[in-house]
N, C-alpha and C positions, 0 to 999 in steps of 0.2 A: 334330808334324806341321811342314810346311816349307813357309810362303807360298806362293803363285802371286807372282810379283814380276810386278805391273804398271810395266811400265816406260814412259816416256812418247815416247820418240823413235818408236817403230813407228805408234801412233796419233796423234803429230802430223803425221807423214810422210802417213798417208793424211787424216786432214781438209786438210791443204796440198794434196792430191793433188787433191781434190774442187774445193778452191777456187779452184786453178789452171785446173781444165777450166771452171769456172764464169767465170772471167775471161777466157776464151780468147771464151766465148761474146758478150760485149759490143761494145759501138762502138769504145767506146776503154780503155783500162788504166784500170783502177783509181786512182785516185788517193788518196795518203795522206800529209796534211803530220804531221811531229814535230817539235815544239818542244821543245829544252833551253835552259834557264837554267843559267851556271856551267860548270866544267869538274870536279864534283863525280867521280871517278872511276867510282865504281861507275855513275854515271847515262850515262857517257861510253859504257862499256861495253854497258850495255842495247841505248841508243839505235843505237849502232853493229850490234848482232845484229838489231835488230827492223828497220835500214835493209834489210842484208844479204839477210834472209830476204824481204820485201818486192819486193825486185827477182828473187829465186829464181823465185817466185809471180806474177810478171808483173804488178805492179804499178808504176805509179810513184808514186815515194818520193823524198820532197823534206825534209832535215832544215835546221830553223831552229834556229841553234846562234847564242843570245843572251847576248852578256854578263853575268853575277851581276848589276852593277849597274842592269840595267835595270827602269825604274819599272812600277809594277802601270798605269799609262797608257800604256804602249807596248806590254805584252803584250797587253793588252785591245784594243788598239788591230789587232796584228797578227791576234789573234783575229778580230776583225771583218771584216779582208779577207779571211780564209780562210774563212771562214761565207760571204761573198760568191761564193766563185770558182768556176766552173762545173766547173773539171777538180780539185775539191778534193770527194772524197766521203768521208772519214775524216779527224778531226781528234785528233791525240794528246798531250797536254802530259802533259810526263814529271817524275813526282813523287819526291822531293819537293822542295819550289819554297821559293827563298832566304825566310828569315825574314818579308822585309818584304813579302812577296806576299801577299795573303788567297786562300789557297787554294782553298777555296771557292767565291769570288766567280770567278774564273778559269772553275774549271768549270763553275759555271751560265752565261757567257758562249759556252760552246761551244753550235752549234745542236743540237738534240737529233739530228737526222737524219745528224748526220758524228761523232756521240759516240762510236768504236767502242772506249772502255775501257769504257763502258756506265754510267759514273758520275751523268751529268746526273739532275736526281729526276723529269725526266718519264719518261725510262727506267726508273727507278728505280718508279716509279708505273704504268708500263705492264707491268712485271712481275710486280709484286704482283697487277696486276688480270687477269692471263693473256692479256695483249692482246700481240700481236708489237712487239718493241721492239730496241735493240740490248743486247744481255747483258753484263754484268759477265764481265772473259775468264778470270780463274780459275775461276770455279764452272761458266762454260758447257764450260771444258776439262774439268773434274773431268767433268762429266755424259758427255763424248764418252769418254774414257778408261773409263770403267764400261762402255758401251756397246761400245767396239770389244773390250774382254776377256770381254764376254757377263755381266758382274754385272746380276744381273735387281736392280729398283728398285721396281716397282709391288707394293705391296702387303706390303713390305718395312718393317720398323722402321728410322728411320734415326734416328742423333744427330749433331749438327753442334757442335764445340767450339769457342767463340768465335763472338762476335756482330758484329762487325766490320761495315762500310759494304758494304766492299770485297769480302768475300768470306763469310764467315759468315752475315749474312742474307741475301744475294741465293741463296748455298749451300742454306739451309733453304728459301728461296722454289721453284727449280728442282727441290730432291727431291719438293715437295708437288705439284707440277706434273705429278711424273713418276709420282703416285699412289702414293709413301709416307708413312707415317705418321712424322712430322719430330717430333723432339725440339731444341730448340736452346736450349744450355748454357754454360757457361764458367768460367772460374776460380772464381767466387764462387758456383756451384750447391753445394749441402750433399750432402755425399756423394758424388762425383763420378763415383768410380766402380760405385756402384751405376745411376748413368743410362747410362752407356757400356757397361754390361755387357748392357745391354735391345740394344743395336746389332747389327742382321744387317750394316747399313751405318752403319761411323763414320769422318765425316769431319771431322780435328782440324786447326784453324786458330787456333791461341791465341795464337803466340808464345812459346812457353816452351819450354827444350830438355827434354827426355824426361819431358814432363807426361802423358802416358799412357804405362803399362808395362803388364805383362802380364799382371796379377789383373786389371785395368778393362777388360779384352777378351774377348768371348764368344767362347770356342772355333768357329772357321771364319769369323768375321766377314771383311768386307771393310772392309780399312783405307787411307782413303788421308791421308797426312801431306803438309798444304801447308807448314808450318813450313819454314821456314831460319832455322837459328840459326848464328852462326859462334862456335863455343866452343875454349878450349885444351883440348888432351887431358893425359895424365899427361905427356909429355914435354915440356907448354910450346908444343908445336905449333897454329897455329890449322886447323881445320877445322869443315868445316859440315856440322849434324845438324837434325834435325829435331825437332816438336814432341812423336813417339813414338817410343820407347824399343827401339833394335834388337832388343832379346829378342823384342818382340810378332811376331816371322816367327816364333816359337814357336809360337804360340798361334792365328793368325790363319789364314784360308785363302787369302786374297790383302794384297797389301801395296805400296806404292808407295816405291821406296826414295828418299832422300834423299842427294846432288841427283840427278837424271835423270830423278824422277816427274811431278811437276805443273808443274815448269818449264815445258818444251816446250810442255806443251797449253796454258800461256796466255798465248803470242806465235801460235801458229797458230789459237785462238780469236780474238785480235787482227786479224790478217790474214782468218779468212774473214768476222768482222765488216765488213772494210772491202769486202770486194766482195758483203755484204748492202745494205751502205748506198749504192753503185754501183747495185745493181739496184733499188732502190727510187727513188733520184734519176732512173733511165733510165725508170721507168715499168715496168720487169721485176719478176717476180718470183721468186724462187727458196726453198731451205731456210735457214733461221738458222746 
């Protein structure tokens, strides 16, 4: 068996096309504010990519690049200004933040209606209550990816490996909302392989390279690898790999590549969230 490749680029392009079409119907372009502290190369690269893609979709994107020594009070003051700004529909604070900043306090300071990352406790509560809110981008992107490739979820046994607030827990909530029977597992789950072998849909987001190996996967299962880990290969060359061993492709029915799988979906879901936030703030309605 060779697994179907669930590439993120086509699904992300389709989601962005729909978001762009929705944005064009609004009386003004949706506004996205991206806040970055310091010059960490990875953060600079991520922000540049988000800003570029936002403009391609027709959003009004503004990057606030602040010095790393910016105080928490100064950062919170900027967020308060963005919360009050009429033409800002979405606020994204690029993580991680410098050690002197209370990350949780900053995320709580963002207006929930502009929290396009979906991290605010209000949006987390809305998700688990089954009410409309702004969804965490990576789990939302995974759901769009599965739908794009016609992977059924309703009535299926789904297992999520990883319990982070950013991916694992909201992923379980979204699968449950889609009528899957969901188990939330993690690295300390006894006999993890016995649990993952039950999954018809397996989502792995544990942050551990090659945690899931072929014998841990049910034949024919759809496997989504959210992990992105930088490791050294046998030649000492740094490369990216996921939480799922590549040999799982010989057992699974479908598998996301790393890189090129879930990554494009996260940015696409972020921009779709921004359009949704604009629609709601302008008194309109649209799909999440």
